[in-house]
Every structure is written in structure tokens, then in C-alpha cells.
C-alpha positions as a Markdown table, in Angstrom:
| # | Residue | x | y | z |
|---|---|---|---|---|
| 1 | Met | 146.5 | 57.8 | 76.9 |
| 2 | Met | 147.6 | 58.3 | 80.2 |
| 3 | Asn | 149.7 | 60.6 | 82.0 |
| 4 | Arg | 149.7 | 60.6 | 86.0 |
| 5 | Val | 152.6 | 61.3 | 88.3 |
| 6 | Val | 152.2 | 60.6 | 92.1 |
| 7 | Leu | 155.1 | 61.7 | 93.9 |
| 8 | Val | 156.1 | 61.7 | 97.6 |
| 9 | Gly | 159.4 | 63.9 | 98.7 |
| 10 | Arg | 160.8 | 66.3 | 100.8 |
| 11 | Leu | 161.1 | 70.1 | 99.6 |
| 12 | Thr | 164.4 | 71.2 | 98.9 |
| 13 | Ala | 164.2 | 74.8 | 98.9 |
| 14 | Asn | 160.9 | 77.0 | 100.3 |
| 15 | Pro | 158.0 | 77.3 | 97.5 |
| 16 | Glu | 158.2 | 80.4 | 95.2 |
| 17 | Leu | 155.2 | 82.0 | 95.1 |
| 18 | Arg | 154.6 | 84.6 | 91.7 |
| 19 | Tyr | 151.1 | 86.1 | 90.1 |
| 20 | Thr | 150.5 | 85.8 | 86.4 |
| 21 | Pro | 149.4 | 89.4 | 84.7 |
| 22 | Ala | 146.2 | 88.2 | 85.1 |
| 23 | Gly | 146.5 | 87.5 | 88.9 |
| 24 | Val | 146.8 | 83.8 | 88.8 |
| 25 | Ala | 148.6 | 82.4 | 91.7 |
| 26 | Val | 151.3 | 80.0 | 90.7 |
| 27 | Thr | 153.9 | 78.5 | 92.9 |
| 28 | Thr | 157.2 | 76.2 | 91.8 |
| 29 | Phe | 159.3 | 73.8 | 94.4 |
| 30 | Thr | 161.5 | 71.1 | 94.1 |
| 31 | Leu | 161.0 | 67.9 | 95.5 |
| 32 | Ala | 163.3 | 65.5 | 96.4 |
| 33 | Val | 162.2 | 62.1 | 95.8 |
| 34 | Asn | 164.6 | 59.1 | 97.1 |
| 35 | Arg | 164.8 | 56.3 | 94.9 |
| 36 | Thr | 164.4 | 52.5 | 95.8 |
| 37 | Phe | 167.5 | 51.4 | 95.8 |
| 38 | Thr | 171.1 | 52.5 | 97.0 |
| 39 | Asn | 174.3 | 52.9 | 94.9 |
| 40 | Gln | 177.5 | 51.1 | 95.1 |
| 41 | Gln | 178.3 | 52.6 | 98.2 |
| 42 | Gly | 175.3 | 51.9 | 100.0 |
| 43 | Glu | 173.7 | 55.4 | 100.0 |
| 44 | Arg | 170.3 | 56.0 | 99.0 |
| 45 | Glu | 170.1 | 58.6 | 96.2 |
| 46 | Ala | 167.6 | 61.0 | 95.3 |
| 47 | Asp | 165.8 | 62.3 | 92.2 |
| 48 | Phe | 164.9 | 66.1 | 91.9 |
| 49 | Ile | 161.6 | 66.8 | 90.6 |
| 50 | Asn | 160.6 | 70.7 | 89.5 |
| 51 | Ile | 157.0 | 71.1 | 90.7 |
| 52 | Val | 154.6 | 73.6 | 89.5 |
| 53 | Val | 151.2 | 74.2 | 91.4 |
| 54 | Trp | 148.5 | 76.7 | 90.4 |
| 55 | Arg | 145.9 | 78.9 | 91.7 |
| 56 | Lys | 144.3 | 78.2 | 95.2 |
| 57 | Pro | 146.3 | 75.4 | 96.1 |
| 58 | Ala | 149.4 | 77.4 | 94.9 |
| 59 | Glu | 148.7 | 79.8 | 97.5 |
| 60 | Asn | 148.2 | 77.1 | 100.1 |
| 61 | Ala | 151.6 | 75.2 | 99.0 |
| 62 | Ala | 153.2 | 78.8 | 99.4 |
| 63 | Asn | 151.9 | 79.2 | 102.7 |
| 64 | Phe | 152.3 | 76.1 | 104.4 |
| 65 | Leu | 155.3 | 74.3 | 103.0 |
| 66 | Arg | 158.7 | 74.9 | 103.8 |
| 67 | Lys | 162.3 | 73.6 | 103.0 |
| 68 | Gly | 162.4 | 69.8 | 104.3 |
| 69 | Asn | 158.6 | 69.3 | 104.7 |
| 70 | Leu | 157.5 | 66.2 | 103.2 |
| 71 | Ala | 154.8 | 66.6 | 100.6 |
| 72 | Gly | 152.8 | 64.2 | 98.2 |
| 73 | Val | 152.1 | 65.5 | 94.7 |
| 74 | Asp | 149.5 | 64.3 | 92.9 |
| 75 | Gly | 149.6 | 65.7 | 88.9 |
| 76 | Arg | 150.9 | 65.3 | 85.4 |
| 77 | Val | 154.3 | 65.6 | 83.6 |
| 78 | Gln | 154.5 | 68.3 | 80.9 |
| 79 | Thr | 157.2 | 69.2 | 79.0 |
| 80 | Arg | 157.9 | 72.8 | 77.1 |
| 81 | Asn | 161.2 | 74.8 | 75.5 |
| 82 | Tyr | 162.1 | 78.1 | 74.7 |
| 83 | Glu | 165.0 | 80.0 | 73.7 |
| 84 | Gly | 167.8 | 80.7 | 76.4 |
| 85 | Gln | 169.7 | 84.2 | 76.8 |
| 86 | Asp | 172.6 | 82.5 | 74.9 |
| 87 | Gly | 170.3 | 81.4 | 71.9 |
| 88 | Lys | 170.2 | 78.1 | 72.5 |
| 89 | Arg | 167.1 | 75.8 | 72.8 |
| 90 | Val | 166.1 | 75.1 | 76.7 |
| 91 | Tyr | 163.6 | 72.1 | 77.4 |
| 92 | Val | 162.1 | 71.7 | 80.4 |
| 93 | Thr | 160.3 | 68.6 | 82.1 |
| 94 | Glu | 158.1 | 69.6 | 85.2 |
| 95 | Val | 155.2 | 68.1 | 86.9 |
| 96 | Val | 152.0 | 70.4 | 87.0 |
| 97 | Ala | 150.6 | 69.3 | 90.7 |
| 98 | Glu | 146.5 | 68.8 | 90.6 |
| 99 | Ser | 146.7 | 68.2 | 94.4 |
| 100 | Val | 149.4 | 68.7 | 97.1 |
| 101 | Gln | 149.0 | 66.7 | 100.2 |
| 102 | Phe | 150.9 | 68.0 | 103.6 |
| 103 | Leu | 152.6 | 65.0 | 104.7 |
| 104 | Glu | 153.6 | 66.5 | 108.3 |
| 105 | Pro | 152.0 | 68.4 | 110.8 |
| 106 | Lys | 152.6 | 71.8 | 111.1 |
| 107 | Asn | 153.5 | 73.0 | 114.9 |
| 108 | Gly | 152.5 | 69.9 | 116.3 |
| 109 | Ala | 149.0 | 69.8 | 114.7 |
| 110 | Thr | 147.4 | 66.5 | 115.0 |
| 111 | Ser | 146.2 | 66.6 | 111.2 |
| 112 | Ser | 147.4 | 66.9 | 107.8 |
| 113 | Asn | 146.5 | 69.6 | 105.5 |
| 114 | Asn | 146.6 | 69.4 | 101.4 |
| 115 | Ala | 146.4 | 72.0 | 99.0 |
| 116 | Ser | 143.7 | 70.9 | 96.6 |
| 117 | Gly | 141.8 | 74.1 | 97.2 |
| 118 | Gly | 138.4 | 72.5 | 98.1 |
| 119 | Asn | 139.3 | 71.4 | 101.5 |
| 120 | Gln | 139.4 | 72.8 | 104.8 |
| 121 | Ser | 142.4 | 75.2 | 105.3 |
| 122 | Tyr | 144.9 | 74.7 | 108.1 |
| 123 | Ser | 143.4 | 77.6 | 110.3 |
| 124 | Gln | 139.9 | 75.7 | 110.3 |
| 125 | Arg | 141.7 | 72.2 | 111.2 |
| 126 | Asn | 143.3 | 73.2 | 114.0 |
| 127 | Thr | 140.4 | 74.6 | 116.1 |
| 128 | Pro | 139.9 | 73.5 | 119.7 |
| 129 | Gln | 137.0 | 71.1 | 118.7 |
| 130 | Ala | 138.9 | 69.2 | 116.2 |
| 131 | Thr | 141.8 | 69.0 | 118.9 |
| 132 | Gln | 138.9 | 67.4 | 121.1 |
| 133 | Asn | 137.7 | 65.1 | 118.6 |
| 134 | Ala | 141.6 | 63.8 | 117.8 |
| 135 | Ser | 142.1 | 63.1 | 121.3 |
| 136 | Ser | 138.8 | 60.8 | 121.6 |
| 137 | Asp | 139.6 | 58.9 | 118.4 |
| 138 | Pro | 138.0 | 55.6 | 118.8 |
| 139 | Phe | 140.9 | 53.8 | 116.8 |
| 140 | Ala | 144.0 | 55.5 | 118.5 |
| 141 | Asn | 146.6 | 52.8 | 119.0 |
| 142 | Asp | 146.2 | 52.1 | 122.8 |
| 143 | Gly | 147.9 | 49.1 | 122.4 |
| 144 | Lys | 145.0 | 46.9 | 123.4 |
| 145 | Pro | 143.6 | 44.3 | 120.8 |
| 146 | Ile | 140.5 | 45.4 | 118.8 |
| 147 | Asp | 137.6 | 42.8 | 119.3 |
| 148 | Ile | 136.0 | 42.6 | 115.5 |
| 149 | Ser | 133.7 | 39.6 | 114.8 |
| 150 | Glu | 134.0 | 37.9 | 111.6 |
| 151 | Glu | 130.1 | 39.4 | 110.5 |
| 152 | Asp | 131.5 | 43.0 | 110.9 |
| 153 | Leu | 134.0 | 42.4 | 108.2 |
| 154 | Pro | 132.9 | 43.6 | 104.6 |
| 155 | Phe | 134.7 | 40.6 | 103.0 |
């Protein structure tokens, strides 16, 4: 069986960071994901998907994402239900994110960051050395054709 979700969209509000009684971080936010087609009026509609992130990625998402930021989410669909205050059964479908990718630079930084927990933090990527390496990128688009011989191609 397979349960895998990959989404790219914009946050509808700032993420909400909370901690369980055991001290585990959990962040929730809603991602607006555009549909691939337009409606009869020619407008593009969006789906609003609830996202849940746990532990260190939750803290990273809460610290670095804000309303309107473009983010990528990789995770799984999960359903749950509970009894509401009015006594009726409430059903919830959400995406439990295993990885959250920050797809827009923060404050003009040149590299994107992510909340997968095991990668560099934003402050480590924004060092002078990282900035220097970004400006000397041999693959930067300077408008000149790239000379690649047939022998260099892997296929």
C-alpha cells in the first residue's frame, strides 16, 4: 500500500507552534494549493490543505515560515475523528508532513532552507562563505551558451 503526498502552495496564515505535555513540538498550518485548471469564469481555484509537522521540523517551520510563503510539503494523508462539543462526531483529514521545504528565500538570501531536521539551519546557510560561493557559481545563468561535448553527457 502507498500513502504519499507532495504539495506546493502558499501558507494562508502564520504557522501555529505548540508543545505536547511530553514536550514534543507540533506545528500546524494551512497550505493553499492552486488547481491545475480554471473555473467557468476563468479564475484559478485553490484547495486548502491542513498540514501537521512534528518535532524539529515543526520548530523550523514555525520559526522560518510566514503567511504567504511558498512551501513544499512531503508526507502522508491521515484521518482522525473526535466528538465535538455539540456531541457530534467530527472527521478531520490532514497531511502529516515528514519534510517541509522553504521554497522562497528569507530576507533576500540566495539559498532555500528546509525543515527536514537533519539539514543545515538557516543561519548556517547565510554565512559570508555561502554568499561568496553563491556568487562564484559556475552554473549561474550569465546569458552565454554552455560548451558541453558529447563525451561529457552521461547518456
